[in-house]
C-alpha positions in Angstrom: -73.3 -22.4 76.1 -75.1 -21.4 79.5 -72.7 -20.2 81.9 -73.3 -18.4 85.4 -72.0 -15.0 85.4 -70.0 -13.3 88.2 -69.8 -9.5 88.5 -66.1 -8.4 88.8 -65.2 -4.7 88.3 -62.0 -2.8 87.8 -62.0 0.5 89.5 -60.7 3.7 87.6 -59.2 6.6 89.3 -57.9 10.0 88.1 -54.5 9.6 86.4 -51.4 10.4 88.6 -48.8 12.5 87.0 -45.5 11.0 86.6 -42.5 11.9 88.7 -40.5 13.0 85.7 -42.0 15.1 83.1 -41.1 14.2 79.4 -38.4 16.1 77.5 -36.9 15.6 74.1 -35.2 12.6 75.4 -38.5 10.8 75.7 -38.6 10.2 71.9 -35.1 9.6 70.6 -34.6 9.8 67.0 -34.2 6.1 66.6 -37.5 5.4 67.4 -64.3 -18.0 83.8 -65.5 -19.5 86.1 -67.2 -16.7 84.1 -67.0 -13.5 82.2 -65.9 -10.2 83.9 -69.0 -8.2 83.3 -68.8 -4.4 83.0 -71.4 -2.4 84.6 -71.6 1.2 83.3 -70.9 3.3 80.3 -69.1 6.7 80.9 -69.8 9.7 79.0 -67.0 10.5 76.5 -64.3 12.9 77.9 -63.3 16.1 76.0 -59.5 16.6 75.9 -59.4 19.1 78.7 -61.4 17.0 81.2 -60.0 14.8 83.9 -61.6 11.3 84.3 -63.2 10.7 87.6 -63.8 7.5 89.4 -66.5 5.2 87.6 -67.5 1.7 87.2 -65.9 -0.4 84.5 -67.5 0.4 81.2 -69.8 -1.6 79.4 -68.7 -2.4 75.8 -70.5 -0.3 73.1 -71.2 -1.2 69.5 -67.7 0.2 68.7 -65.6 0.3 71.9 -63.4 -2.6 72.4 -64.1 -4.2 68.9 -61.0 -3.4 66.9 -58.1 -4.7 68.9 -55.4 -5.7 69.5 -56.2 -6.5 73.2 -54.0 -7.1 76.1 -55.5 -10.2 77.8 -54.7 -10.8 81.5 -56.2 -12.4 84.7 -58.1 -10.5 87.4 -56.7 -10.3 90.9 -58.8 -13.2 92.2 -57.5 -15.4 89.1 -61.2 -16.4 88.4 -61.6 -14.5 85.2 -59.9 -12.7 82.2 -59.9 -9.0 81.1 -59.4 -7.8 77.4 -57.9 -4.4 77.3 -58.0 -2.7 73.9 -55.0 -0.9 72.8 -56.4 2.1 70.9 -58.9 2.9 73.3 -57.8 1.4 76.7 -61.3 0.0 76.8 -61.7 -2.8 79.4 -64.0 -5.7 78.9 -64.5 -9.2 80.4 -63.8 -12.5 78.5 -66.7 -14.9 78.5 -65.1 -18.4 79.0 -65.1 -21.0 81.7 -62.5 -21.0 84.4 -58.9 -21.7 83.1 -57.3 -24.9 84.0 -53.6 -23.2 84.0 -53.1 -19.5 83.6 -49.7 -20.5 81.9 -51.8 -21.5 78.9 -51.9 -17.8 78.3 -48.3 -17.8 77.3 -48.3 -21.2 75.6 -51.7 -20.8 74.0 -51.2 -17.6 72.1 -50.5 -18.0 68.5 -47.0 -16.8 67.3 -48.8 -14.3 65.0 -51.3 -13.3 67.8 -54.4 -14.4 65.7 -55.7 -16.9 68.2 -55.7 -17.5 71.9 -56.3 -21.2 72.8 -56.6 -22.4 76.5 -57.7 -25.3 78.6 -60.9 -24.5 80.5 -63.8 -26.1 82.3 -64.9 -27.7 85.5 -62.5 -30.4 86.6 -65.1 -31.8 89.0 -67.8 -32.5 86.8 -65.7 -32.6 83.6 -68.6 -31.8 81.1 -67.3 -28.5 79.8 -63.6 -29.4 80.5 -62.2 -28.6 76.9 -60.0 -26.6 74.7 -61.4 -23.1 74.0 -60.4 -20.5 71.5 -60.7 -16.8 71.6 -60.2 -14.7 68.4 -62.4 -11.7 69.5 -62.6 -11.3 73.4 -65.8 -9.3 72.9 -67.4 -12.6 71.8 -67.8 -15.8 73.8 -64.8 -18.4 73.7 -65.5 -21.3 71.5 -64.9 -24.8 72.5 -62.7 -26.6 70.0 -62.8 -29.9 71.5 -63.3 -31.7 74.9 -60.3 -33.0 76.6 -61.9 -36.3 77.6 -64.3 -38.6 75.8 -67.5 -39.7 77.4 -66.3 -43.0 78.2 -63.3 -41.6 80.0 -65.5 -39.0 82.0 -67.9 -41.8 83.0 -64.8 -44.1 84.1 -63.5 -41.2 86.2 -66.9 -40.5 87.9 -67.6 -44.1 88.6 -64.0 -44.9 89.4 -64.3 -48.0 87.3 -60.8 -47.6 85.6 -57.6 -46.1 87.2 -56.2 -45.5 83.7 -59.0 -42.8 83.2 -57.5 -40.9 86.2 -54.1 -41.1 84.5 -55.6 -39.7 81.3 -57.1 -36.7 83.2 -53.5 -36.1 84.7 -52.0 -36.2 81.3 -54.3 -33.7 79.8 -53.9 -31.3 82.6 -50.1 -31.3 82.7 -48.4 -27.9 82.7 -47.1 -26.7 79.2 -49.7 -28.7 77.6 -50.2 -26.6 74.4 -47.8 -26.0 71.6 -48.4 -23.8 68.6 -46.5 -24.6 65.4 -44.2 -21.7 64.5 -46.4 -20.7 61.4 -49.4 -20.3 63.6 -51.3 -22.9 61.4 -51.7 -25.7 64.1 -51.8 -26.2 67.7 -51.1 -29.5 69.5 -52.7 -30.7 72.7 -53.3 -33.8 74.7 -56.7 -35.4 74.8 -58.3 -38.7 75.7 -61.1 -38.9 73.1 -60.9 -42.4 71.4 -59.5 -44.6 74.2 -58.6 -44.5 77.8 -55.1 -43.0 77.2 -54.4 -39.4 76.4 -52.9 -38.9 72.9 -51.9 -35.8 70.9 -54.3 -33.9 68.6 -53.7 -31.2 66.1 -56.1 -28.3 65.9 -56.1 -26.3 62.6 -57.7 -22.9 62.9 -58.2 -22.8 58.9 -60.7 -25.7 59.1 -61.8 -25.2 62.8 -61.2 -28.9 63.4 -59.0 -31.2 65.6 -57.6 -34.4 64.3 -55.5 -37.3 66.0 -51.8 -37.3 65.7 -50.6 -40.1 67.9 -52.2 -43.5 68.6 -50.5 -44.8 71.8 -51.4 -47.0 74.8 -49.1 -44.7 76.8 -50.4 -41.3 78.0 -48.9 -38.4 75.7 -48.3 -35.0 77.0 -46.2 -31.8 77.0 -45.8 -31.2 73.2 -43.0 -29.0 71.8 -42.5 -27.9 68.2 -38.9 -27.5 66.6 -38.1 -24.1 65.3 -38.6 -25.2 61.8 -42.0 -26.9 62.5 -40.9 -30.3 61.2 -40.3 -32.2 64.6 -42.8 -32.5 67.6 -41.2 -33.7 70.6 -43.6 -35.0 73.6 -43.3 -37.0 76.8 -45.0 -40.3 77.6 -46.0 -42.1 80.8 -46.6 -45.9 80.7 -49.3 -46.0 83.2 -50.7 -49.3 81.9 -47.7 -51.3 82.8 -46.8 -49.1 85.9 -50.1 -48.5 87.5 -48.7 -47.8 90.8 -48.2 -44.0 90.2 -47.5 -41.3 87.7 -44.1 -41.4 86.2 -43.0 -40.0 82.8 -40.5 -42.4 81.2 -39.8 -41.3 77.5 -39.1 -38.3 75.5 -40.4 -39.2 72.1 -40.1 -37.2 68.6 -42.4 -37.1 65.8 -41.4 -36.1 62.2 -44.2 -34.6 60.4 -42.9 -35.9 57.2 -43.6 -39.4 58.5 -46.1 -39.5 61.2 -46.0 -43.2 61.2 -42.5 -43.4 62.6 -41.4 -42.2 66.2 -38.1 -41.7 67.6 -37.3 -42.4 71.2 -35.0 -39.4 72.2 -34.4 -39.8 75.9 -35.4 -42.0 78.9 -36.8 -40.5 82.0 -36.1 -42.2 85.4 -36.2 -41.5 89.1 -35.3 -39.2 90.8 -36.7 -37.1 88.0 -40.4 -36.4 88.5 -40.4 -34.2 85.1 -38.3 -33.4 82.3 -38.6 -29.8 81.2 -37.6 -28.5 77.7 -35.6 -25.4 78.1 -35.4 -24.4 74.4 -33.9 -25.4 71.0 -30.2 -24.7 70.0 -31.2 -25.5 66.4 -33.9 -27.3 64.4 -32.7 -30.8 65.7 -31.1 -30.3 69.2 -33.2 -29.5 72.2 -32.0 -28.5 75.6 -33.8 -30.1 78.4 -33.3 -30.5 82.2 -34.5 -32.7 85.1 -36.9 -31.6 87.9 -36.7 -33.6 91.1 -39.7 -34.1 93.5 -38.3 -31.4 95.7 -38.4 -28.9 92.8 -34.5 -28.9 92.2 -33.4 -28.2 88.7 -30.4 -30.1 87.6 -28.7 -32.3 84.8 -29.0 -29.9 81.8 -28.9 -32.3 78.7 -28.6 -31.8 75.0 -30.9 -34.3 73.0 -31.1 -34.7 69.3 -34.9 -35.0 68.4 -34.1 -35.9 64.8 -31.7 -38.8 65.2 -32.4 -40.1 68.7 -28.8 -40.3 69.5 -28.0 -40.6 73.2 -28.4 -37.3 75.1 -25.4 -35.8 76.4 -25.2 -33.9 79.9 -24.0 -30.3 79.4 -24.3 -29.3 82.9 -24.3 -32.0 85.7 -25.1 -30.0 88.9 -28.1 -28.3 90.4 -29.0 -24.6 89.0 -31.6 -21.9 89.5 -32.6 -21.0 85.8 -31.8 -21.7 82.3 -32.4 -19.8 78.9 -31.4 -20.6 75.4 -30.3 -18.4 72.4 -31.3 -20.5 69.3 -29.6 -18.0 67.0 -26.1 -18.4 68.3 -26.6 -22.1 69.6 -26.0 -21.0 73.2 -27.5 -22.1 76.6 -27.0 -19.7 79.7 -27.3 -21.5 83.2 -27.6 -19.5 86.4 -26.3 -20.8 89.7 -27.0 -18.6 92.9 -24.8 -18.5 95.9 -27.3 -20.6 97.7 -27.4 -23.3 95.2 -23.7 -23.4 94.8 -23.2 -24.1 98.5 -22.4 -27.8 99.0 -22.5 -28.6 95.3 -18.9 -28.0 94.5 -19.9 -25.2 92.0 -18.9 -21.7 91.8 -21.9 -19.2 91.7 -22.2 -17.4 88.5 -23.5 -17.7 84.9 -22.3 -20.8 83.0 -22.4 -20.7 79.3 -22.8 -23.8 76.7 -21.9 -23.2 73.2 -22.9 -25.6 70.5 -20.2 -28.1 69.6 -18.6 -28.0 73.1 -18.7 -30.7 75.6 -19.8 -28.7 78.8 -21.0 -25.4 79.9 -18.2 -23.2 81.2 -18.3 -20.4 83.8 -18.7 -17.0 82.0 -19.6 -14.5 84.8 -18.9 -14.8 88.6 -21.7 -13.4 90.9 -24.9 -14.5 92.6 -27.6 -14.8 90.0 -30.8 -16.7 90.2 -33.0 -15.5 87.1 -32.2 -15.7 83.4 -33.9 -14.6 80.2 -32.9 -14.3 76.6 -33.9 -11.3 74.6 -34.1 -11.9 70.9 -34.6 -8.3 69.9 -31.1 -7.6 70.9 -29.5 -11.0 71.1 -28.5 -10.9 74.7 -29.3 -12.5 78.0 -30.4 -10.9 81.2 -29.5 -12.2 84.7 -30.7 -10.9 88.0 -29.7 -11.6 91.5 -28.2 -9.9 94.7 -26.2 -7.3 92.6 -29.3 -6.3 90.5 -29.6 -6.7 86.7 -26.8 -7.7 84.2 -27.2 -7.8 80.5 -24.6 -10.0 78.6 -23.6 -11.7 75.4 -20.3 -13.6 74.9 -17.8 -11.3 73.1 -19.9 -8.0 74.0 -19.8 -5.6 76.8 -21.7 -6.4 80.0 -24.3 -3.9 81.1 -25.2 -3.6 84.8 -28.3 -2.1 86.3 -28.0 -2.2 90.0 -31.3 -0.8 90.8 -33.4 -3.3 88.6 -34.2 -6.8 88.4 -35.9 -7.4 85.0 -35.5 -6.1 81.5 -37.6 -5.9 78.3 -36.7 -4.7 74.8 -39.4 -3.0 72.7 -40.5 -5.3 69.9 -38.7 -2.8 67.5 -35.5 -3.3 69.5 -35.3 0.6 69.9 -35.8 0.9 73.5 -35.0 -1.0 76.8 -37.2 -1.0 79.9 -35.6 -1.9 83.2 -37.4 -2.3 86.3 -37.8 -3.8 89.7 -38.7 -2.7 93.5 -36.9 0.7 93.0 -39.2 1.7 90.0 -38.7 1.7 86.2 -36.5 3.4 83.8 -36.3 3.9 79.9 -33.0 3.3 78.3 -31.5 3.2 74.9 -30.8 -0.2 73.5 -27.1 0.3 74.4 -28.1 0.8 78.1 -27.8 4.5 78.1 -30.4 6.0 80.6 -33.1 8.2 79.0 -35.9 8.8 81.5 -37.0 7.6 84.9 -40.6 6.4 84.5 -41.5 5.6 87.9 -40.0 5.5 91.5 -42.5 3.0 92.7 -42.0 -0.6 92.6 -42.9 -2.4 89.4 -43.5 -6.1 89.1 -44.1 -6.4 85.3 -43.8 -4.4 82.1 -45.6 -5.0 78.9 -44.7 -3.4 75.5 -47.3 -2.4 73.0 -46.8 -4.4 69.8 -46.0 -1.3 67.9 -43.4 -0.1 70.4 -45.0 3.3 70.9 -45.9 2.7 74.5 -46.0 0.2 77.3 -47.8 -0.8 80.5 -46.3 -1.1 84.1 -47.7 -3.2 86.8 -47.5 -1.4 90.2 -49.0 -1.9 93.5 -51.9 0.3 92.6 -52.7 -1.3 89.3 -51.7 -1.5 85.6 -50.7 1.9 84.3 -50.5 2.9 80.4 -47.6 5.1 79.1 -47.4 6.4 75.6 -44.9 8.2 73.7 -44.0 11.0 73.5 -44.8 12.3 76.9 -45.2 9.0 78.7 -47.9 10.3 81.0 -49.2 7.8 83.6 -52.8 6.5 83.3 -54.4 3.9 85.5 -56.2 1.4 83.4 -57.1 -1.3 85.9 -56.6 -2.0 89.5 -57.9 -5.5 89.5 -54.8 -7.4 88.2 -53.1 -10.8 89.1 -49.5 -10.4 90.2 -48.8 -14.0 90.2 -46.6 -14.3 86.8 -45.5 -11.4 84.6 -45.9 -13.9 81.8 -49.7 -13.8 82.0 -50.0 -10.8 79.9 -50.3 -11.6 76.2 -51.5 -9.5 73.1 -54.2 -11.1 71.0 -54.5 -9.5 67.4 -57.6 -11.6 66.4 -58.6 -12.6 62.9 
């Protein structure tokens, strides 16, 4: 596939010592548009030598080939980098421009074997497709176009308004869904008609096949935790050609693909319905998103039976997170959102089997996350960071805004504008890692180190000394979720 190449380089400087030198506490006993093209190969360094500024290295026959790789966008967000864990070798990923960088989060297989993204030129449409990366040192492979030739011609010639709606459907956010066992990925494409339907890509065969045959535009697929139910949304643009309006939440059971279950209806003023997470293999928590971007009306829908949805939280809120293991949904309402809504600011908790979410914690919170490694929620707001779980002690970190447990669950990183700190899983402070502001933290898959994104760039820290090494200063800071680990296959 011929592609124009743009030269983008990541500058390297000598490592800056950490402000706090490691002690015994540092290792507790618990233990594109185009490719980013490197330009120069540095000479190997002896252990006693200090790196000097140099251009981004060119991949050698060995460097960068083993993986795993940390994949992330460059600062201009027109290309991807692949950073190999073992060597900190940095290379560019040869793939057309991504449509939505959130595909990095949704398109990484649960086992890390494959990264699938939507990429290509939305203007000429010819290379607009679904691309797979299994080894970032090789060019990404197009799995399937997103639009058939007839649809592309209709868009260019403006002969059928439904073709434009099909394009809108295949470009919707959250457009990719991996089955939990990593054996298939579902996406939206208009290949055999003027409407976008769902297709299933299976890496074992390398082929994509059609799942739904509908005149409606199908998009936003979501798998149930057991991989048996596929929930998606539909827009009836054929009978409502005046504008884009999703109108149905629909469920497909893989044991009977010929039968669809209508789960919930979507009506104005909702401009979108968002899936927040599964309470169990049958019940999905969703919420409404208005044209003004207001999140409201959290619902519980039964994707298996199609029983009428129940409202578990009526008012507006700032964020929501779901604990599928305990059947819980936490909802954050900030002081600003609570004003005029009749609500109290704080964290509301819905427990499976109850009618409504109830106030659990008072406070000004606007961000939520669930941490499966520890079975706890984290909430941030005006008073810093709080970790909580019903029936357990609440942990407070007033100097931090975000948290991430190591994959092994043996460590807890907390960070924010006041720096980053390493803690034991119970919140006991162990080490100050940085006093400079940190906007993202990424653990190594083996829990033996991590990366911090600071103003100067992306820095690597490895146990036991946790010394700071700058690995790249050309990094996007738009979304901390745009860093993913690719193991390859």
